[in-house]
NUVEX-443426 format. One line per 4 residues: their letters; for each residue z, y, x of C-alpha. Coordinates in pm, 1 decimal. Example, Ala and Ser with C-alpha at 12.3 -4.5 7.8 and 13.67 -1.06 7.14 Angstrom:
% residues 2
as> 780.0,-450.0,1230.0 ~ 714.0,-106.0,1367.0
% end
This chain:
% residues 191
msse> 6300.6,7478.0,9128.8 ~ 6315.8,7840.2,9212.7 ~ 6321.9,7944.9,9571.3 ~ 6565.0,8225.7,9483.9
atpi> 6914.8,8203.1,9622.8 ~ 7187.7,8119.4,9375.5 ~ 7387.0,8428.6,9297.3 ~ 7737.0,8440.2,9433.0
aerh> 8019.6,8570.6,9213.2 ~ 8206.9,8867.1,9355.8 ~ 8555.8,8970.4,9267.7 ~ 8579.3,9333.8,9165.8
ails> 8910.9,9507.2,9114.8 ~ 8961.6,9632.2,8763.3 ~ 9048.3,9976.8,8902.2 ~ 8754.8,10011.5,9147.2
gral> 8636.4,10365.8,9138.2 ~ 8924.4,10495.2,8920.7 ~ 9110.2,10811.1,9015.3 ~ 9472.4,10758.3,9123.3
pdnd> 9724.5,11023.1,9230.3 ~ 9698.4,11126.6,9589.1 ~ 9875.5,11443.5,9687.9 ~ 10156.0,11564.8,9911.1
rvra> 10424.6,11426.5,9671.6 ~ 10285.6,11087.3,9566.4 ~ 10015.6,10846.1,9658.3 ~ 9898.3,10560.8,9443.9
vvap> 9681.2,10274.1,9568.2 ~ 9554.2,9954.9,9411.0 ~ 9728.7,9662.1,9576.8 ~ 9506.8,9397.4,9729.1
faar> 9434.4,9085.9,9530.7 ~ 9735.2,8848.6,9516.4 ~ 9791.7,8501.0,9388.5 ~ 10059.8,8498.1,9120.1
wilr> 10253.5,8238.6,8930.4 ~ 10516.5,8248.5,8658.0 ~ 10788.2,8005.2,8736.9 ~ 11013.7,7890.4,8453.1
ggae> 11318.4,7669.8,8510.1 ~ 11688.2,7660.8,8569.1 ~ 11873.8,7781.0,8874.4 ~ 11819.3,7447.9,9039.3
vsap> 11444.7,7518.2,9094.0 ~ 11514.6,7826.4,9312.2 ~ 11587.7,7636.9,9640.2 ~ 11295.5,7391.1,9634.9
agaa> 11053.2,7649.2,9500.9 ~ 11164.9,7901.0,9767.1 ~ 11131.5,7645.7,10048.7 ~ 10772.3,7566.2,9942.0
fgap> 10677.7,7918.1,9848.0 ~ 10833.0,8107.9,10136.0 ~ 11048.5,8348.9,9933.9 ~ 11336.8,8218.8,9721.3
pple> 11342.3,8311.4,9360.7 ~ 11654.0,8526.3,9324.0 ~ 11939.8,8419.2,9106.3 ~ 12085.3,8766.2,9073.9
plra> 11943.4,8950.5,8774.6 ~ 11688.6,9232.5,8817.2 ~ 11632.1,9156.1,9195.2 ~ 11345.5,9065.9,9420.0
aaeg> 11328.5,8853.3,9733.6 ~ 11045.9,8919.5,9982.1 ~ 10942.9,8750.8,10300.2 ~ 10628.2,8888.8,10459.6
araa> 10338.7,8864.9,10214.7 ~ 10539.0,8662.3,9960.5 ~ 10777.3,8786.8,9694.0 ~ 10972.0,8637.4,9407.6
lwlg> 11072.0,8877.2,9128.5 ~ 11344.1,8791.2,8873.0 ~ 11207.1,8843.6,8518.5 ~ 11478.1,8665.6,8317.6
pdew> 11752.2,8408.5,8345.2 ~ 11499.8,8126.6,8382.0 ~ 11178.5,8315.6,8484.7 ~ 11036.3,8456.3,8799.3
llia> 10708.1,8609.9,8912.6 ~ 10585.0,8465.4,9246.1 ~ 10339.2,8689.7,9435.0 ~ 10143.6,8579.7,9744.7
edde> 9935.2,8847.6,9894.7 ~ 9814.2,8607.8,10170.4 ~ 9631.3,8383.2,9917.4 ~ 9701.6,8061.2,10107.6
pglg> 9492.4,7772.7,9964.7 ~ 9704.9,7502.1,9804.2 ~ 10018.3,7717.7,9777.0 ~ 10058.5,7657.3,9399.6
aave> 10014.9,7283.2,9455.4 ~ 10278.6,7287.6,9721.9 ~ 10534.8,7458.8,9496.3 ~ 10442.2,7222.5,9212.9
aala> 10504.9,6922.9,9445.1 ~ 10841.5,7064.0,9559.1 ~ 10947.6,7092.5,9203.9 ~ 10863.6,6725.6,9111.2
gfph> 11165.4,6582.5,8923.0 ~ 11295.8,6925.6,8814.9 ~ 11231.2,7050.1,8460.2 ~ 11003.3,7352.3,8511.2
altd> 10679.6,7518.9,8432.8 ~ 10451.8,7681.0,8691.4 ~ 10161.8,7880.6,8556.6 ~ 9895.3,8049.6,8767.0
vshr> 9850.8,8415.2,8637.0 ~ 9653.3,8545.3,8930.2 ~ 9368.6,8679.9,8727.1 ~ 9587.0,8809.3,8443.4
qcai> 9731.7,9111.2,8621.7 ~ 9695.7,9355.4,8905.6 ~ 9928.0,9593.5,9091.0 ~ 9953.9,9954.5,9181.4
elsg> 10172.0,10075.9,9474.7 ~ 10324.0,10422.5,9441.1 ~ 10481.6,10594.2,9736.1 ~ 10609.5,10933.5,9837.0
pgaa> 10895.9,11168.2,9757.8 ~ 10757.7,11232.6,9402.8 ~ 10696.7,10869.3,9308.7 ~ 11018.4,10819.9,9099.4
rlln> 10953.3,11160.6,8918.5 ~ 10592.7,11064.5,8850.5 ~ 10707.4,10722.1,8703.9 ~ 10971.1,10895.1,8488.5
agvp> 10697.7,11079.8,8308.2 ~ 10643.0,10748.2,8119.5 ~ 10915.4,10505.3,8223.3 ~ 11239.8,10534.0,8026.4
ldld> 11465.0,10402.6,8309.1 ~ 11679.2,10605.3,8531.7 ~ 11495.0,10579.7,8862.2 ~ 11746.5,10757.8,9075.8
veaf> 11794.8,10539.4,9385.9 ~ 12171.6,10491.4,9283.1 ~ 12078.0,10362.4,8936.3 ~ 11760.7,10170.9,9039.2
pvgm> 11821.5,10072.9,9402.4 ~ 11581.4,9927.0,9660.8 ~ 11499.3,9566.1,9565.8 ~ 11556.5,9616.3,9193.8
vart> 11300.5,9481.2,8940.3 ~ 11275.6,9548.8,8570.3 ~ 11034.5,9475.2,8292.6 ~ 10978.8,9807.2,8117.3
lllk> 10724.6,10031.9,7957.6 ~ 10495.5,10302.5,8102.7 ~ 10439.1,10478.1,7773.8 ~ 10255.8,10209.6,7576.0
aeit> 10192.4,9956.9,7853.4 ~ 10438.1,9686.0,7957.1 ~ 10487.5,9676.5,8334.5 ~ 10707.8,9503.1,8584.7
lwrr> 10852.2,9775.4,8812.4 ~ 10985.6,9683.5,9158.3 ~ 11142.2,9944.5,9398.3 ~ 11034.7,9816.2,9742.6
eaer> 11173.3,10109.7,9935.7 ~ 11353.6,10433.4,9849.3 ~ 11020.6,10611.2,9787.7 ~ 10790.3,10313.3,9723.3
frle> 10732.6,10121.9,9396.1 ~ 10507.6,9840.8,9292.2 ~ 10383.8,9822.3,8927.2 ~ 10259.5,9484.5,8803.9
vars> 10051.5,9537.7,8496.7 ~ 9809.7,9329.8,8279.2 ~ 9452.9,9386.1,8386.3 ~ 9360.0,9492.2,8032.9
fapy> 9618.0,9780.1,8055.9 ~ 9540.7,9879.6,8415.0 ~ 9285.4,10155.8,8330.9 ~ 9532.3,10299.7,8083.4
vaav> 9811.7,10290.2,8340.9 ~ 9587.5,10456.2,8606.6 ~ 9495.2,10734.1,8352.4 ~ 9860.5,10796.7,8262.9
ltas> 9966.6,10813.4,8633.5 ~ 9676.6,11050.7,8717.1 ~ 9745.3,11278.3,8418.8 ~ 10115.2,11289.4,8498.2
ardq> 10047.6,11379.4,8861.2 ~ 9807.7,11658.8,8746.5 ~ 10071.1,11785.5,8497.4 ~ 10341.0,11789.6,8767.9
aag> 10116.7,11974.5,9018.2 ~ 10044.9,12242.3,8754.6 ~ 10416.4,12275.2,8669.8
% end
Protein backbone atom coordinates (compact mmCIF):
# COMPACT_ATOMS: atom_id res chain seq x y z
CA UNK A 1 0.00 0.00 0.00
CA UNK A 2 1.12 3.46 -0.79
CA UNK A 3 1.68 5.93 1.99
CA UNK A 4 0.37 8.74 -0.22
CA UNK A 5 -2.91 10.32 0.77
CA UNK A 6 -5.95 9.53 -1.35
CA UNK A 7 -6.71 12.46 -3.63
CA UNK A 8 -9.89 14.35 -2.79
CA UNK A 9 -12.16 15.44 -5.61
CA UNK A 10 -12.78 19.16 -5.74
CA UNK A 11 -15.73 20.85 -7.37
CA UNK A 12 -14.72 23.56 -9.82
CA UNK A 13 -17.22 25.94 -11.34
CA UNK A 14 -17.42 25.65 -15.12
CA UNK A 15 -16.98 29.42 -15.37
CA UNK A 16 -13.99 29.73 -13.04
CA UNK A 17 -11.59 32.28 -14.45
CA UNK A 18 -13.94 33.39 -17.26
CA UNK A 19 -14.51 37.07 -17.87
CA UNK A 20 -18.01 38.33 -17.13
CA UNK A 21 -19.42 41.85 -17.53
CA UNK A 22 -18.59 44.16 -14.65
CA UNK A 23 -19.05 47.86 -15.30
CA UNK A 24 -21.12 50.80 -14.07
CA UNK A 25 -24.24 49.54 -15.96
CA UNK A 26 -24.22 45.78 -15.35
CA UNK A 27 -22.47 43.22 -13.21
CA UNK A 28 -22.54 39.49 -13.85
CA UNK A 29 -21.41 36.91 -11.31
CA UNK A 30 -21.47 33.15 -11.23
CA UNK A 31 -24.08 32.05 -8.71
CA UNK A 32 -22.82 29.69 -6.01
CA UNK A 33 -23.38 25.97 -6.43
CA UNK A 34 -26.98 24.98 -5.79
CA UNK A 35 -28.84 21.69 -5.55
CA UNK A 36 -31.50 21.46 -8.28
CA UNK A 37 -34.36 19.14 -9.08
CA UNK A 38 -36.88 18.97 -11.88
CA UNK A 39 -40.30 18.15 -10.42
CA UNK A 40 -42.99 16.79 -12.73
CA UNK A 41 -46.56 16.21 -11.58
CA UNK A 42 -50.03 17.65 -11.42
CA UNK A 43 -51.14 20.65 -9.38
CA UNK A 44 -51.74 18.36 -6.39
CA UNK A 45 -47.96 17.95 -5.84
CA UNK A 46 -47.42 21.67 -5.22
CA UNK A 47 -48.53 21.80 -1.57
CA UNK A 48 -46.72 18.69 -0.27
CA UNK A 49 -43.58 19.44 -2.30
CA UNK A 50 -43.59 23.04 -1.10
CA UNK A 51 -44.00 22.00 2.54
CA UNK A 52 -41.01 19.65 2.31
CA UNK A 53 -38.87 21.86 0.09
CA UNK A 54 -39.51 25.21 1.74
CA UNK A 55 -40.78 27.09 -1.34
CA UNK A 56 -44.07 26.09 -2.96
CA UNK A 57 -44.02 25.30 -6.69
CA UNK A 58 -46.17 28.09 -8.17
CA UNK A 59 -49.35 27.14 -9.99
CA UNK A 60 -49.48 30.46 -11.87
CA UNK A 61 -47.69 30.19 -15.24
CA UNK A 62 -44.32 31.89 -15.71
CA UNK A 63 -43.84 32.66 -12.01
CA UNK A 64 -41.33 31.87 -9.28
CA UNK A 65 -41.75 31.41 -5.55
CA UNK A 66 -38.74 32.05 -3.33
CA UNK A 67 -38.18 31.60 0.41
CA UNK A 68 -34.68 32.39 1.63
CA UNK A 69 -32.17 30.15 -0.17
CA UNK A 70 -34.91 28.11 -1.88
CA UNK A 71 -36.83 28.82 -5.06
CA UNK A 72 -39.36 26.99 -7.22
CA UNK A 73 -39.64 28.11 -10.84
CA UNK A 74 -42.60 27.29 -13.09
CA UNK A 75 -41.33 25.70 -16.30
CA UNK A 76 -44.58 24.30 -17.67
CA UNK A 77 -48.08 23.20 -16.62
CA UNK A 78 -46.67 20.15 -14.83
CA UNK A 79 -42.98 21.02 -14.44
CA UNK A 80 -40.94 23.07 -11.97
CA UNK A 81 -37.27 23.71 -11.29
CA UNK A 82 -36.48 23.54 -7.56
CA UNK A 83 -33.30 25.38 -6.53
CA UNK A 84 -31.70 25.09 -3.07
CA UNK A 85 -28.64 27.29 -2.56
CA UNK A 86 -28.19 26.00 0.99
CA UNK A 87 -27.44 22.41 -0.16
CA UNK A 88 -29.16 20.78 2.83
CA UNK A 89 -28.31 17.04 2.99
CA UNK A 90 -31.34 14.83 2.46
CA UNK A 91 -33.53 17.57 0.99
CA UNK A 92 -34.31 15.61 -2.19
CA UNK A 93 -35.22 12.54 -0.13
CA UNK A 94 -37.52 14.66 2.05
CA UNK A 95 -39.34 16.03 -1.00
CA UNK A 96 -39.59 12.52 -2.45
CA UNK A 97 -41.05 11.20 0.83
CA UNK A 98 -43.60 14.05 0.94
CA UNK A 99 -44.76 13.08 -2.54
CA UNK A 100 -45.30 9.39 -1.76
CA UNK A 101 -48.71 8.42 -3.11
CA UNK A 102 -48.79 11.24 -5.71
CA UNK A 103 -47.95 10.54 -9.36
CA UNK A 104 -44.75 12.50 -9.93
CA UNK A 105 -41.13 12.45 -11.02
CA UNK A 106 -38.32 14.16 -9.10
CA UNK A 107 -34.96 14.24 -10.88
CA UNK A 108 -31.74 15.62 -9.43
CA UNK A 109 -30.16 17.94 -12.03
CA UNK A 110 -27.68 19.63 -9.71
CA UNK A 111 -24.65 18.92 -11.86
CA UNK A 112 -26.39 19.54 -15.18
CA UNK A 113 -26.59 23.31 -15.00
CA UNK A 114 -25.22 26.45 -13.44
CA UNK A 115 -26.45 30.00 -12.99
CA UNK A 116 -25.30 33.53 -13.71
CA UNK A 117 -26.73 36.51 -11.82
CA UNK A 118 -26.93 39.83 -13.68
CA UNK A 119 -27.68 43.09 -11.92
CA UNK A 120 -27.62 46.79 -12.59
CA UNK A 121 -29.50 49.38 -14.61
CA UNK A 122 -28.19 47.92 -17.89
CA UNK A 123 -28.99 44.25 -17.17
CA UNK A 124 -32.20 44.08 -19.24
CA UNK A 125 -30.58 45.88 -22.17
CA UNK A 126 -27.58 43.56 -22.04
CA UNK A 127 -29.85 40.50 -22.06
CA UNK A 128 -31.89 41.89 -24.94
CA UNK A 129 -28.77 41.72 -27.10
CA UNK A 130 -29.53 37.99 -27.35
CA UNK A 131 -32.89 37.30 -25.68
CA UNK A 132 -35.95 37.81 -27.93
CA UNK A 133 -38.33 38.71 -25.05
CA UNK A 134 -39.53 42.17 -24.08
CA UNK A 135 -37.66 42.66 -20.80
CA UNK A 136 -39.28 45.95 -19.89
CA UNK A 137 -40.39 45.58 -16.26
CA UNK A 138 -44.04 46.07 -17.33
CA UNK A 139 -43.87 43.17 -19.81
CA UNK A 140 -41.52 40.93 -17.77
CA UNK A 141 -42.24 41.86 -14.13
CA UNK A 142 -40.35 40.90 -10.98
CA UNK A 143 -40.96 37.23 -10.20
CA UNK A 144 -41.51 36.22 -13.83
CA UNK A 145 -39.73 33.16 -15.26
CA UNK A 146 -39.45 32.02 -18.87
CA UNK A 147 -37.59 29.42 -20.84
CA UNK A 148 -36.04 31.25 -23.75
CA UNK A 149 -32.92 31.55 -25.86
CA UNK A 150 -29.82 33.68 -25.46
CA UNK A 151 -28.79 33.56 -29.12
CA UNK A 152 -28.16 29.80 -29.56
CA UNK A 153 -28.30 28.70 -25.91
CA UNK A 154 -31.49 27.66 -24.11
CA UNK A 155 -31.77 29.40 -20.76
CA UNK A 156 -34.29 29.81 -18.00
CA UNK A 157 -34.56 33.50 -17.20
CA UNK A 158 -35.90 34.71 -13.84
CA UNK A 159 -36.35 38.38 -12.96
CA UNK A 160 -35.60 38.46 -9.23
CA UNK A 161 -35.73 42.26 -8.81
CA UNK A 162 -36.32 45.19 -11.16
CA UNK A 163 -32.61 45.27 -12.09
CA UNK A 164 -31.59 41.70 -11.19
CA UNK A 165 -31.90 38.53 -13.28
CA UNK A 166 -30.85 34.91 -12.85
CA UNK A 167 -29.96 32.82 -15.90
CA UNK A 168 -30.05 29.06 -15.45
CA UNK A 169 -28.08 27.38 -18.24
CA UNK A 170 -26.75 23.92 -19.06
CA UNK A 171 -23.11 23.63 -17.98
CA UNK A 172 -22.07 22.76 -21.54
CA UNK A 173 -23.47 26.10 -22.78
CA UNK A 174 -22.17 28.21 -19.87
CA UNK A 175 -18.87 29.27 -21.52
CA UNK A 176 -20.81 30.30 -24.64
CA UNK A 177 -23.33 32.31 -22.56
CA UNK A 178 -20.50 34.01 -20.65
CA UNK A 179 -18.78 34.93 -23.93
CA UNK A 180 -22.02 36.32 -25.40
CA UNK A 181 -22.68 38.44 -22.30
CA UNK A 182 -19.11 39.74 -22.23
CA UNK A 183 -19.11 40.60 -25.95
CA UNK A 184 -22.51 42.30 -25.65
CA UNK A 185 -21.32 44.39 -22.68
CA UNK A 186 -18.20 45.40 -24.62
CA UNK A 187 -20.31 46.37 -27.67
CA UNK A 188 -22.69 48.43 -25.54
CA UNK A 189 -19.81 50.24 -23.82
CA UNK A 190 -18.33 51.12 -27.22
CA UNK A 191 -21.71 52.31 -28.57
